[in-house]
Phi, psi and omega in degrees: 000321180296311181298317181295317184293328184256016177251086177075141179054041183300322182297335177268324186284320183300314178300322179295315181294318179298320181295318180291319180298316181296330178284339182267343183261164180250195182274337182280117183294319181294323180290332181294332178298330178271326181291323185298308179292330179293322183258012186301314182297315180295320179297316182297314181293319179295319180298314180295321179295314180295322179294319178297320178294322179296312180296317180298317178296321179294315180296317179299315178298321180298312181288330174297320177294320177298320177295321177297321177297316181298317179295319181296320178296318179296319179295319178296319176299322178292322177298316179295320178298323177294323176298317179297317180298320178295319179296318180294317179297316179296318179298315180298318180298316181289328175294319176297321177295321179296317177300319178296319179296315181296312181296316179297321179295315181289328174296316178297321179294324179290328181281326183219091186284346183279316185257344187292322184304317180293315178295320178296324178296316179295316180298320179293322178295316179297317180292326176297317177295318179301316182296320183284331184273307188275297181297319185279300188285311186281304186287313187283311186276301187287337180255298185295309183291319180294317177298319179295318179297317179296317180299316179295321180295315178297323179296313180295320180294317181292316180292328177294320177296317178295324179296319179289320183288323182266353179059043177256108182289130177082014181296317179298321180292318180294319179294321178295325178297326180295337180259008186298317181295318178297319181295316178298319179299317179299311182294327177295313179294320179298312180296319179296315179297315179299318179296317180297315180296318180295317179297317179299314180299315179296317179298321179298317180291322180293315179294321179296320178294321178297318181289333182278349178290140178294138180286140180271121181292142180283140179292000000 
């Protein structure tokens, strides 16, 4: 028992051996001198068995946590992918709406060239304000970007806690690396959507300004 307890992993083996010995001995100190050698073999086998169960349970728990981390990383990646999908759907919807506004405006202008420019100018200004306020500021920034920031913050906090509990150095960094492609994809779609909305808004104001200018009569 002495050789086994002090041969590697002493900090783990000694508590197990002490616990088994204390369960085999009684309160009478003199009687324990006889009980210890009598039960030595059973104590030794029980200690080794309990230690094996302890190590096995620890390893099983350790790998269960690693599996939990892997599942959590996949779920976070799926959440980011859903954010990207929402941004793309919103961008597509607004582009189709822009096409409808442009086509409808020019159709109205073709049908009534005398009154349509002023009405088209007002409509373009209103649509330009709508594009910059709702799709860009509200949907893209206050909803999409804020949700992504919260998801990333919760991910870093959770992985940091697991890193401290499992004593795995660099776990947060490794987990973040697994989401790098998703993160780049999100920022690319976000930047593209923001650029498109800004361009649409600017074009609406420029065209509206052009239409609101008084026409110069031909000599």
